[in-house]
C-alpha positions as CSV (number, residue, x, y, z in Angstrom):
1,M,12.2,13.7,26.6
2,K,14.1,12.3,23.8
3,K,11.3,9.1,23.5
4,E,8.9,12.0,23.3
5,A,10.4,13.9,20.4
6,Q,10.9,11.3,18.3
7,K,7.2,10.2,18.4
8,E,5.8,14.0,18.0
9,G,4.8,15.1,14.6
10,R,4.4,11.1,12.9
11,L,0.1,12.8,12.3
12,K,-1.0,15.8,9.6
13,R,-2.9,18.3,11.9
14,I,-6.5,18.3,11.0
15,D,-7.1,21.8,9.6
16,D,-10.6,21.5,8.4
17,V,-12.5,20.5,11.0
18,R,-16.1,20.0,9.0
19,V,-14.6,16.7,8.3
20,L,-13.5,15.5,11.2
21,S,-13.5,11.5,11.3
22,G,-13.1,11.6,7.9
23,N,-9.5,13.1,8.0
24,A,-8.7,11.5,11.2
25,Y,-8.7,8.1,9.7
26,E,-7.0,8.8,6.2
27,S,-4.2,10.5,8.7
28,I,-3.7,7.9,10.8
29,K,-4.0,5.3,8.2
30,E,-1.4,6.9,6.1
31,A,0.3,6.8,9.0
32,I,0.2,3.2,9.5
33,I,0.9,2.8,6.3
34,T,3.9,4.2,5.8
35,L,4.9,3.2,9.1
36,R,5.2,6.2,11.0
37,F,3.4,3.6,13.5
38,M,5.2,0.2,13.5
39,P,3.3,-2.8,13.3
40,G,2.9,-4.1,17.2
41,E,3.2,0.0,18.0
42,K,0.4,0.9,20.3
43,L,-2.1,3.8,20.2
44,S,-1.7,6.9,22.6
45,L,-5.2,8.2,22.1
46,S,-4.4,11.3,23.8
47,T,-1.1,11.3,21.7
48,M,-3.2,11.7,18.3
49,T,-5.6,13.9,19.6
50,D,-2.5,16.4,20.2
51,E,-1.1,16.0,17.5
52,L,-4.2,16.4,15.0
53,G,-5.4,19.1,17.3
54,I,-8.8,17.6,17.1
55,S,-11.3,15.9,20.5
56,A,-10.8,12.3,21.5
57,T,-14.5,11.4,19.3
58,P,-13.6,11.7,16.0
59,V,-10.1,9.8,16.8
60,R,-12.3,6.8,18.2
61,D,-14.0,6.5,15.1
62,A,-11.7,6.9,13.1
63,L,-9.6,3.9,15.1
64,N,-12.7,1.4,14.8
65,R,-13.2,2.3,10.7
66,L,-9.2,1.5,10.6
67,A,-10.1,-1.6,12.8
68,Q,-13.0,-3.3,10.5
69,E,-10.3,-2.2,7.7
70,G,-7.8,-4.7,9.5
71,F,-5.3,-1.8,10.2
72,V,-6.3,-1.6,13.9
73,V,-6.4,-4.5,16.4
74,T,-8.3,-3.2,20.1
75,I,-7.5,-5.1,22.6
76,P,-10.1,-4.8,26.1
77,F,-8.7,-2.8,28.9
78,K,-5.4,-2.2,27.0
79,G,-6.0,-0.2,23.9
80,A,-5.7,0.2,20.3
81,F,-3.0,-1.5,18.8
82,V,-1.3,-1.1,15.1
83,S,-1.6,-4.3,13.0
84,N,1.1,-6.8,12.9
85,V,1.6,-7.9,8.9
86,D,2.4,-11.9,8.9
87,E,3.2,-14.5,6.7
88,A,-0.5,-15.8,6.4
89,M,-1.9,-12.2,5.8
90,V,1.0,-11.9,3.0
91,E,-0.3,-15.1,1.2
92,Q,-3.6,-14.7,1.5
93,L,-3.1,-11.2,-0.4
94,A,-0.6,-13.1,-2.9
95,E,-3.5,-15.2,-3.5
96,L,-6.2,-12.9,-4.5
97,R,-3.8,-10.6,-6.3
98,E,-2.6,-13.6,-8.0
99,L,-6.6,-14.7,-9.3
100,L,-8.1,-11.3,-9.6
101,E,-5.5,-8.6,-10.2
102,V,-3.6,-11.2,-13.1
103,A,-7.1,-11.4,-14.4
104,A,-7.8,-8.0,-14.7
105,I,-4.5,-7.6,-16.4
106,K,-5.5,-9.6,-18.9
107,R,-8.3,-7.6,-19.6
108,T,-6.8,-4.7,-19.7
109,A,-4.6,-5.6,-22.1
110,T,-6.9,-6.7,-24.5
111,Q,-8.3,-3.0,-24.5
112,F,-4.9,-1.2,-24.1
113,T,-4.4,2.3,-25.8
114,P,-1.5,4.6,-26.9
115,G,-2.5,7.0,-24.3
116,D,-2.6,4.4,-21.7
117,V,0.9,3.3,-23.6
118,K,2.4,7.1,-22.3
119,I,0.8,7.0,-18.8
120,G,2.9,3.6,-18.5
121,E,5.8,5.2,-19.7
122,E,5.8,7.8,-17.4
123,L,5.3,6.2,-14.4
124,L,7.8,3.9,-14.9
125,Q,10.6,6.8,-15.7
126,R,9.3,8.0,-12.6
127,L,9.9,3.9,-10.5
128,E,13.4,4.5,-12.2
129,K,14.4,7.6,-10.8
130,A,13.3,6.6,-7.4
131,Y,14.9,3.4,-8.0
132,D,18.0,5.2,-8.9
133,K,17.7,7.6,-5.6
134,N,16.7,4.8,-3.2
135,D,13.5,6.8,-2.6
136,V,11.4,4.4,-1.0
137,T,8.6,6.7,-0.6
138,S,8.4,8.0,-4.4
139,Y,9.2,4.0,-5.4
140,V,6.1,2.6,-4.2
141,E,4.0,5.3,-4.7
142,C,4.6,4.8,-8.5
143,S,4.5,1.3,-7.8
144,M,1.3,1.1,-6.7
145,A,-0.4,3.6,-9.4
146,F,1.7,1.4,-12.5
147,H,-1.0,-1.0,-10.2
148,T,-3.9,1.3,-10.8
149,M,-3.2,2.1,-14.0
150,F,-3.9,-1.4,-15.3
151,I,-7.2,-2.2,-12.9
152,D,-8.9,1.1,-13.6
153,R,-9.2,0.4,-17.3
154,C,-9.7,-4.0,-16.9
155,G,-13.2,-3.0,-17.8
156,N,-14.5,-5.1,-14.7
157,E,-15.8,-1.7,-12.1
158,M,-16.7,-5.0,-9.3
159,M,-12.9,-6.6,-9.6
160,A,-11.3,-2.9,-9.6
161,N,-13.5,-1.9,-6.4
162,V,-12.4,-5.3,-4.7
163,L,-8.8,-5.1,-5.8
164,R,-9.0,-1.0,-4.1
165,G,-10.0,-2.9,-1.9
166,F,-7.1,-4.3,-0.9
167,H,-4.5,-1.2,-1.8
168,D,-4.0,-0.1,1.1
169,H,-2.7,-3.6,2.8
170,V,-0.5,-4.1,-0.2
171,T,1.2,-0.7,0.0
172,R,1.6,-1.4,4.0
173,I,3.9,-4.1,2.8
174,A,5.8,-2.9,0.0
175,F,6.9,-0.5,2.7
176,L,7.9,-3.3,5.3
177,V,9.1,-5.0,2.5
178,L,11.9,-2.5,1.0
179,G,12.2,-0.9,4.6
180,R,14.0,-3.9,6.4
181,Q,16.4,-4.7,3.0
182,G,17.6,-1.0,3.3
183,K,17.7,-0.8,-0.5
184,I,13.8,-0.6,-3.6
185,S,14.1,-4.3,-4.8
186,P,15.1,-4.1,-8.5
187,F,11.8,-5.2,-9.5
188,V,11.5,-2.0,-12.4
189,E,12.9,-4.7,-14.7
190,D,9.3,-6.4,-14.0
191,Y,7.5,-3.3,-14.6
192,K,9.1,-3.0,-17.8
193,R,8.0,-6.3,-19.0
194,I,4.2,-6.3,-18.0
195,L,4.3,-2.7,-19.9
196,E,6.0,-4.4,-23.3
197,A,3.0,-7.0,-22.5
198,L,0.7,-4.7,-22.6
199,K,2.3,-2.6,-25.7
200,K,1.7,-5.7,-27.8
201,R,-2.0,-6.1,-26.5
202,D,-0.8,-9.8,-25.3
203,P,-3.2,-10.7,-22.6
204,E,-1.6,-14.3,-21.6
205,E,2.4,-12.4,-21.6
206,A,1.0,-9.9,-19.2
207,G,-0.7,-12.4,-17.1
208,R,2.9,-14.3,-16.4
209,Q,4.8,-11.3,-16.4
210,L,3.0,-10.2,-13.3
211,L,2.2,-13.6,-11.2
212,D,6.3,-13.6,-11.7
213,H,6.2,-10.1,-10.0
214,V,3.8,-11.2,-6.8
215,T,5.7,-14.1,-6.5
216,K,8.7,-12.3,-6.0
217,V,7.2,-10.2,-3.3
218,R,5.7,-12.4,-1.7
219,H,9.0,-14.2,-1.2
220,G,10.5,-11.3,-0.3
221,F,8.8,-10.4,2.5
222,N,9.0,-13.9,3.7
223,N,12.9,-13.8,3.3
224,Q,13.0,-10.5,5.3
225,G,10.3,-11.6,7.8
226,A,8.5,-8.8,7.7
227,G,6.8,-7.9,10.6
228,R,7.4,-10.3,13.0
229,K,8.0,-9.6,16.5
């Protein structure tokens, strides 16, 4: 009974039955990203349908979509499992970020406005508060919002779309690293330096600071061994 109690309520119940598959997809993905479903964990179809309050078909559709995106692995005769996160995956994501996200921030730096500065400063304040409280969820949300801020302003929609495409994988890795550490990494200073470079509209400095940050995140994962079995 204790084990069952621990597993209750990890998915948000769906109230709007008009868009079942989409809602099931969002709910399950959120649970995977925020580690309510851990890497390697088997996903029980019956448990998920009970928690979501819907039939099995939209849940299966959601799992198929998540499998296509790399969050779920389906093994014949065994079922669906949350995908593991290994060093190879982290290295590949880091390489993509080093190529595309650094290019994006350089483009953004040349056109960073006073309004953008205000948004960046507000996000930085929220990051500092989350860090002081060791609030992992708020910290990760603010961190991802900070990255999205300059990605959305890069002026290259195709580049931004590609970066948004693996945003959720980066978020899950952040939760894994911080969860294993038991405390938030002191990356607030990184964001301060990045924002200062953006304020000065210095693309090369912004790129250098972001590259340094991405490298630290990658090394943090490797040192922690997050996601290993």
